N, C-alpha and C positions, 0 to 999 in steps of 0.2 A: 158657764162657757165664756161669757163676756169678760169675767174677771181673769180667766185663764188667758184669753187673748190679750188683755192689757199687760199681763206679766210677760208674755212672749214678745209683744210689741216694744216693751221697754228694755227687755233683755238683749234683743238683737243689736240695736245701736250701741249699747254699752260693750257688748262682746266685740263688735266690729271695731270700735274705737280702741279697745285694748290690743287687738291684733295689729291694727295699723301703727300704734305706738311702738310695739315690738318690731314690726316690719321696718319702720323708718330708722330706728336705732341700728338694726342689723344692716340696712342699706348703707348707712354711714360707714360702718365697719367694712362692708364689701368694697365700697369705693376706695377706702384707705388701702385695702389689699391690692386692688387694681393699680393704684398709684405707685405702690411700693414694688410691684412686680417688675424688676429691672429687665428681665429677658422678654417681656411682652412688647410686641411691636407697638409703636406710638399710635398708629391708626386704629388697630384693634382695641387698644386701651381706651382710646377716645370714644369709640362706639359703645363699648361695654359700660363705661362710666355714664354715657348719655342714656342708655337703657335704664340703668339704675336710677338716674335722676328723674326720668319720666315717671317711673313707678312711685318715687317719693313725692313728686308733685301731685299725682292722683291721690295718694294717701293723705297729704296735707289738705287737699280739697275736701275729702270725705270727713276728716277730723273737724274742719271748719264748719261744715254743714251740720254735723252732729252736735257741735257746740252751740250753734245757732238754734237748733231744735230744742236743746235744753233750756236756753234762754227764753224761747217762745213759751215753753211749758210753764215757766215761772212768771210769765206775764211781762217779760221785758221786750219792748218793741211792738210793732203792729202784729195783729193776729194773722193777717194775710201774708203768706210766705212770699207772694209775688211782689209785695211792697217793701220787703226787707232788703235794704241796699247793701247790708254787710255780706249778703250771699253772692254778690257779683264776683268777688275774687275767688271764692271756692269753686264756683261754677266754671270760671275760666281755667283754673288749674286742672280740673277734672277733664275737660275737653282737650286741653293741651297734652295732658298725660296720656290719654287714649291715642290720639293721632300720632304724636311724636314717638310713642312706644312702638306702634306698628311700623312706622317708617324706619326706626332704628334697627329693628330686627332684620328688615330687608337689606339695609345698608351693611349689616354685619356679614350677610351672605355674599354681597358684592365684594366686600373686602377680602373674604376667604377665597373667592373665585380668582381674584387678581393674584393673591399670594400663591395659589396653586399653579397657575399657568406661567408665571414669570418669577419663579422662586429666587433665582440668582440676583436679578435686578431688584426685586422687592425687598430682599433681605438687607440690601445696602441703603435703602431709603430710610431717612429719619422720619419723614412725614410726607404726605402728598397734599397738594392744594385741592385735588379733586375730592378727597375725603372731607376736608374742611368745608368745601362748598356744599357738599351734600348735607352736612350737619347744619350749616347755616340755613339752607333751604328748609330743612326739617323744622327748625325753630320758627322761622318766619311763617311757614305754612300753619304750624300749630297755633301760634299766637293769632294769626289773621282769622283762621276759621273759628277759633274760640271767641274772638271779639265779635265776628259776624253773627254767630249763633246767639250770643248774649244780647246783641242789639236787636235781633229779630224777636227775641223773647220780650224785651222791654217794650217794643212797639205794640205787642199784643196786649199789654197790661198798662196802657197809658193812664187809664182812669180806674185803677183798682180801688176796691173798697177796703180800707185799712182794717175795718172791724170784721170783715168776712173771712173766716179761716179757709184757706185753700187746702187741697188734698196733699200736695207734695211740691217741693221746689226742685227735686232732682230731675236731671235731664231725661231719664227714662220716662217720667210722667209728662214732661213738657214737650219733648221731641222724640216720641216713641219711634216714628218712622226713620228719623235720623240714626237712632241707635240700631235699628234693624239693618240699615244699610252699612253701618260701621262694622257690625259683627258678621254680617254675611261676607263682606269684603275680607274681613280678618280671617275667617275660616278658609276661604279660597286661597288667600295669600300665604297663610301658614302651611297649608298642604303643599302648595307649589314650592314654598321655601324648604320644606322637609325633603321633598324629592331632589331638589338641587343639592342640598347639603349631603344627602346620602350618596349621590353620584360623585360629589367632590371627595367624600370619605373613601370610597372605593378607588377612585383615581389616585389619590395620595398614597394609599397603601401599595397600589400597583407600581407607581413610579419609584417609591422608596425601595421596593424589593429588587428593582432593576439597576439600582445604583451600585457602584463599586465602593469599597471601603476608602478609596483614595478621595472620593468626593464627600468629605465629611461635612462641609458647610451646607451643601445642598441637601444632604441626607438629614441634617439637623432641622433644616427648614421644613422638610416634608414631615418629620416627626412632630414638630410643633403644629403643623397644619392638621395632622391626624388627631392630636390631643384636643385642639381647639374645636375642630369640626365635631368630634364626639360630644363635647360639652354643648355645642350649639344644637346638635340633634336632640339631646335630652331636653334642652330649653324649648325647642320648637314643639316637641311632643307635649310638653306641659301647656304651651300656648294653644295648640290645637284643641286639647281636651277642654281647657277653660273657655275658649272661644265657642265651642259647640254647646257647652252647658249654658253659657250666657245667651247665645242665640236662641236656644230653646226657651229660656225664661222670657226673653223679649217677645218671642212669638206668642207665648201664653198670655203675657201681659197685654199685647195688642188685641188678641182675640177677645179677652175678657172685657176690655174697654169698649170695643166696637159692638159686640153682641149684647152687652149688659146682662150677661147670664150669671156672672159671678158678683157677689157682694163686694162692697168697698174694702172690707177687711182682707179679702183675698188679694186685691191689688197691692195693698200695703205689704202683705206677706211676701208676694212675689218680688217686689222691689227690695225689701230687706234681705231676701235670700240672694238676690243678685249682688247686693253690696257685700254680703258675707263671702260669696264665691270669689270676688275680686280680691278681697282682703286675704283670703286663704291662698290665693295665687301669689301674693306678695311674700307670704311665708315660704311657699314652695320655691320661689325664685331665689331667695336667700340661701336655702338649703342646697340648691343645685349649684349656685355660684361658689359656695364654700366646700361642697363635697365633691362635685364632679370636675372642678377646675383645679388642677394640681398646684399651681403657684399659690392660689388662695388657701388651699387645704394645708399646705406646708406652713404658710404664714399663721394660720389659725392654731396649728399644733405648737408652733414656737411661742405664740402669745399665751396659750394655755399653760405651757411649761414655765412661764414667768410667774404664774400665781404660786405663792409659797406652798399651799396645800398640795397642789398637783405636782410641784417640783419635788417635794419630799416623797410623794407617792411614786413618782417616776423613778427616783433613785432606789427606793426599796424594791420595786419590780425589776429594775435593772440588775440589782445585786442578786435577787432571787433567781433571775433568768441566766446568770452566768454559770456556765457548765464547763467542766473539764472533760475533754474527750481523748480517747486513745488514738493511736496512729490509724487504726481501722475505722475510726469515727464513732466508736461506742462511747456512751456517756458514762463517766466514772462516778461512782458513789463513794463518799468518804464516811459513811456511817460505821463501817467495819473495815478499817484500812488494811488490817493484816490479811484477812481472808480475800479481800479484793485484790491485793498485791499478788498473792500466791496463785489466785485463780487466773489472773491475766498472764502471769509468768508461765503457768502451765500451758495456756492457750498459745503463747508465743513459741514455747518449746515444741509443741505438737505441730505448729504451723511451719517450723523451720524445715526445709527439705533435707532429707538424709544424704550424707555424703556417700558417694559411690566408692567403696573400697575395692582396690584392685588386688 
């Protein structure tokens, strides 16, 4: 049983690292798609890029911690994780990614709310100072809280024994109550965010249906609001699901630590499961950005068609799908041209109305 646990314990970090590497590469491509989306409003583009950046920061932090764990396994550096100074940067990146990601999702809803209720004026805006101020506040808050949490952690381990191996250096182990507050707030905020987005979605559809065809610019703005809000609703649903799962894992972890009813291996298993859930969310985030958001989906298809193999395959499928139809819309087959010609000629003759002879 112990050997099985060792295999699982070593497999989870490797699997998480592999997922995060793929996630970060996909995030880079997603950001490229957002940048190239010419019809995307600057403010929304900035918010979505910020959300992607926050997720990438968290992933880089986790990769850094897994790399340090591998170095510790091979005897590089002190055995006590609390004394390993290289972990300071990954810890800061993880806390920044969590806090800034949550705040960016809320800012995206604020941006869509403004775009919904003042569509004519908002469409003509290149960018707004208010949006930039919110993002600056997001970064300042994320960096400040991350540094404060890290300084608090360092004060608790001023006289750490470098030879004494610690259980974990992850924030879930060091500040379990802090993570409990983060994900409790996240669940509440995501649910409220989803309700607001759904109300905006219904309002945009109603307003677009009431517009005349002469108001094309406003109609286009409402159409873009509907498309974007639908995408944000799917993203919020994923956020709520992952936040609830993570909150449950944090609660289990806290109960196991306080009651001492679970062995140490169970705590590590819960922590590694938590890390895998977040990494899987990164994979889901990229799929939603590329599948649910039309400009990104179109850009992905264009890039795929640039690959020689897919380009040849697309041409073959296009040639195979080309069909010749009759006036009535029937697909013509050219396997037996003679019989097909006389068959359709007979159908046309029978369909011709008879002349009324006097």
